[in-house]
C-alpha positions in Angstrom: 15.6 7.1 -30.5 12.3 6.7 -32.7 10.7 9.9 -33.5 6.8 8.6 -32.9 4.0 10.8 -33.8 0.2 10.2 -35.1 0.8 12.3 -38.1 2.6 10.0 -40.2 2.5 5.7 -40.5 5.6 3.9 -38.9 6.4 0.7 -41.0 9.2 -1.7 -39.9 11.0 -3.4 -42.8 12.1 -7.3 -42.1 15.0 -8.8 -44.2 13.9 -12.4 -44.9 16.2 -15.6 -46.1 14.6 -15.8 -49.5 16.0 -11.8 -49.5 12.2 -10.5 -49.6 10.8 -8.0 -47.7 8.3 -7.9 -44.8 6.5 -5.1 -43.9 4.7 -4.6 -40.4 2.6 -1.5 -40.0 2.7 -0.4 -36.2 0.1 1.6 -34.4 1.0 4.6 -32.4 -0.4 3.5 -29.6 2.0 0.1 -30.0 5.0 2.6 -30.6 4.3 4.9 -27.9 4.4 1.4 -25.1 7.9 1.0 -26.6 9.0 -0.6 -29.8 11.5 -2.7 -27.9 8.9 -5.1 -26.6 7.8 -6.0 -30.0 9.5 -9.4 -31.7 10.0 -7.3 -34.7 13.1 -5.9 -35.8 14.1 -4.3 -38.7 14.4 -0.6 -41.1 12.2 1.7 -39.7 9.8 3.8 -42.1 8.0 6.9 -41.5 5.6 7.3 -44.5 3.8 10.2 -45.0 2.4 12.0 -48.4 3.7 8.3 -50.1 7.1 9.2 -49.2 9.1 6.6 -47.0 11.3 8.4 -44.9 14.0 7.3 -43.4 16.5 8.4 -41.0 19.5 9.5 -42.1 23.0 10.8 -41.5 24.4 13.7 -42.9 28.3 15.1 -42.4 27.9 17.8 -44.4 25.7 21.0 -43.5 22.5 20.4 -45.0 19.2 22.4 -45.5 16.0 21.0 -44.7 13.7 21.0 -47.5 10.5 21.5 -45.8 11.3 24.5 -43.8 14.5 25.3 -45.3 16.6 26.0 -42.2 19.7 24.2 -41.4 20.0 20.8 -40.0 22.3 20.4 -37.2 25.6 18.2 -37.7 26.1 15.8 -34.9 26.8 12.2 -34.0 23.8 9.7 -35.2 21.2 9.8 -37.5 19.9 13.8 -37.4 17.2 13.7 -39.9 14.9 11.7 -42.6 15.3 11.6 -46.1 13.0 9.4 -48.3 14.6 6.4 -50.0 12.2 6.9 -53.4 12.7 10.7 -53.8 15.5 11.7 -52.1 13.6 14.6 -49.7 15.4 15.6 -46.9 14.1 16.8 -43.8 14.6 17.5 -40.0 12.6 14.2 -38.1 9.8 16.8 -36.8 9.2 18.3 -40.5 8.4 15.0 -42.3 4.7 15.0 -41.7 4.5 18.7 -42.8 5.5 18.1 -46.5 2.4 19.2 -48.8 4.4 17.6 -51.9 3.4 13.7 -52.7 6.2 11.7 -53.6 6.8 11.2 -57.5 9.1 8.2 -57.0 6.6 6.2 -54.2 6.5 2.6 -53.9 4.5 2.3 -50.8 1.9 0.6 -53.0 3.9 -2.3 -53.5 4.7 -3.0 -49.9 2.0 -5.6 -48.6 1.6 -4.6 -44.9 0.8 -6.7 -42.1 -1.0 -4.9 -39.5 0.6 -5.7 -35.5 -2.5 -5.8 -33.7 -1.8 -4.3 -29.7 -1.0 -6.9 -27.3 -4.6 -7.9 -25.4 -4.0 -7.8 -21.7 -5.0 -10.6 -19.7 -7.8 -10.2 -16.9 -4.7 -10.1 -14.2 -3.2 -7.3 -16.2 -6.8 -5.5 -16.4 -7.3 -5.8 -12.5 -4.0 -4.2 -12.1 -4.5 -1.5 -14.3 -8.0 -0.8 -12.6 -6.2 -0.8 -9.1 -3.7 1.5 -10.1 -6.2 3.8 -11.4 -8.7 3.3 -8.1 -5.1 4.5 -6.5 -4.5 7.5 -8.4 -7.9 8.5 -8.2 -7.8 7.7 -3.9 -4.6 9.9 -4.2 -6.0 13.1 -6.2 -9.1 13.0 -3.9 -7.2 13.1 -1.0 -5.0 15.9 -2.3 -8.1 17.6 -3.1 -9.5 17.3 -0.3 -5.9 18.6 1.7 -6.0 21.7 -0.4 -9.4 22.4 0.5 -8.9 22.2 4.1 -5.8 24.3 3.4 -7.7 26.9 1.4 -10.5 27.0 4.1 -8.2 27.5 7.1 -6.3 30.4 5.0 -9.6 31.9 4.4 -10.4 31.8 8.1 -7.4 33.4 9.3 -8.0 36.0 6.4 -11.5 37.1 7.8 -9.9 37.0 11.2 -7.3 39.5 10.3 -10.2 41.5 8.3 -11.7 41.7 11.3 -9.4 42.5 13.3 -8.0 45.6 11.4 -11.9 46.4 11.0 -11.8 46.2 14.8 -9.3 48.6 15.1 -10.2 51.0 12.1 -13.1 51.7 14.3 -11.7 52.0 17.3 -8.8 54.9 16.4 -12.5 56.7 14.6 -13.5 56.2 17.6 -10.6 57.7 19.6 -10.8 60.6 16.7 -14.3 61.2 16.9 -14.0 61.7 21.0 -10.6 63.7 20.4 -12.7 66.2 18.2 -15.8 66.7 20.3 -13.9 67.6 23.2 -12.4 70.0 21.2 -15.3 71.3 20.4 -16.7 71.6 24.1 -13.6 73.0 24.8 -13.7 75.7 21.9 -17.6 76.5 23.1 -16.9 76.9 26.7 -13.9 79.2 25.9 -16.7 81.1 23.5 -19.3 81.2 26.2 -16.3 82.4 29.0 -15.3 85.2 26.4 -18.8 86.6 25.8 -19.6 86.5 29.3 -16.6 88.2 30.1 -17.4 91.3 27.4 -20.9 91.6 29.2 -19.5 91.8 32.4 -17.1 94.7 30.9 -19.6 96.5 29.2 -21.8 96.5 32.4 
């Protein structure tokens, strides 16, 4: 799978019948849509800081010359190598090098710019319809979430009201109990005083 990033330039190199080469500059937007859709087939070159990186297989344990970490050994082309200065690195490290290629041949390449395929009116209409449906779906999901949130909020408010009512009832009972005990104590005190006066007489 081709490593695609906006940080470097993707070029496809084709070999012609007269043994010359053509270089097709591929915009990132086109590359992300899929290189298999292009009729251009050839070597994929990743150009950064005048380096021409190509996917390469490294059989032995090889350190990345940019991050110094080891490039893992596996089947396939697991790293990049500049075919001009032989700089070796991870695929994701190639656009991090600060060194300019000292043996670059990039200036000799005559680039052919590959334009984005212009969409027909029917394709644009189809895209707009798809976008409209996606927006409607998002709107429905937002409304559904808002309704659920409202219902949950109402449930929570009802629960809080019940808890408050219960707490008020408990507090009322406690107040009534305290008042009753206070009245009982007062009555007992009054009886005690009355009894003391009677005894004194």
